[in-house]
N, C-alpha and C positions, 0 to 999 in steps of 0.2 A: 364563358362557360357558366355560368350566371343562369341565363333566361333559357337558353336548353333546358339545367334542369329542368328548370319550373314547367314551362311548357312539355317535356316529357311528364313529369306527374299529374298536368291537367290531363292529357290526353290520357293519359296507364288509369287515372285515376277515374273519368266520364268510361273511358272501352270496358271495362272491368265490369264499373253499374252496369251497363249499359246490356252486357254481354252476357254475364248471369245468370237472367234466368232460360235464356237462350239455354245452352251449358245445362240449366236445370233438367231442361223435355229433349232437349238431345240426349243427356246418358238413359232419362224416363221416369224421372220427375213431374206427372202432368197433373192439370186441374182432375185427368180424371181416375187418377192414382196411382197407381205401379202399371209401369207398363210388362209388360209379357213379355219377355226371353230381353229384357235389358237391361243394361249393367245396373240401375238400381235394384228388379230386381233382385242380380241376387245377390247384393250388397242384402237386397229386406229377408235374403234364404241365409247367407250367414249370422246375419244380424240372432233372427230368433234360431239359431240352431247353438250360439251362444248361451245363446238367455234364456235355455229348454223350451223352445218352441214359439216363446213367444216376441215381438222387437219390443225393447222401452218403451214405455210414455216416453218425452225429452232424451232422445236418446240422439247420435248423429243421423240414421236411418230415420226416423221422426222427425228431426226438425228441419233438412231438404225436403221430405214431400210434402208437410206443412208450405215451404214455402214457393217447393214448387206447387202446388193446390190457392194457393188465396199472394202468392208476391211475397217476395222477399221484405224486412219490418225493415222499418228502418236507420235504426241502431245494427242490422245489421243491414245494410248497405252502409253508413258509416264503416265498416271495417272495414267489407271488400272494396271501398274505396280509397282507403286511407292504403291497400293490400296493392294498389294496381297503382298507386301514383309512387308507390313506395317503389315500387318495381323498373315503370319508366323511368323514373330520376332513375337509377341505376341506369338505366340499357342509356339513357340519352349524356348520361354524364360517361361511361363509357368509349358511346359511341365517336366524341367532343375530344375523349381523349385518343380515340388509331385517326384520327383526318389531322 
């Protein structure tokens, strides 16, 4: 079970890091800005209403848009990879217990 857990973690980490930019684009955080009518546009609208008309600099929407426009910084990639690796290991362990 140890090797399966390690392989699941590696696959989960790599998959999460590779998928993150694709997911950001799919929900509307693009290099050209927030896509009209997208999930990202809804988030931006809700954030603007909550902040009295503007999106707060350094907030979640601003950080996601920055990542969608310029790419995900290395520190954020490490966090995404750690979460993906943890999920991958957990799924691999659960699968091994069911076999």
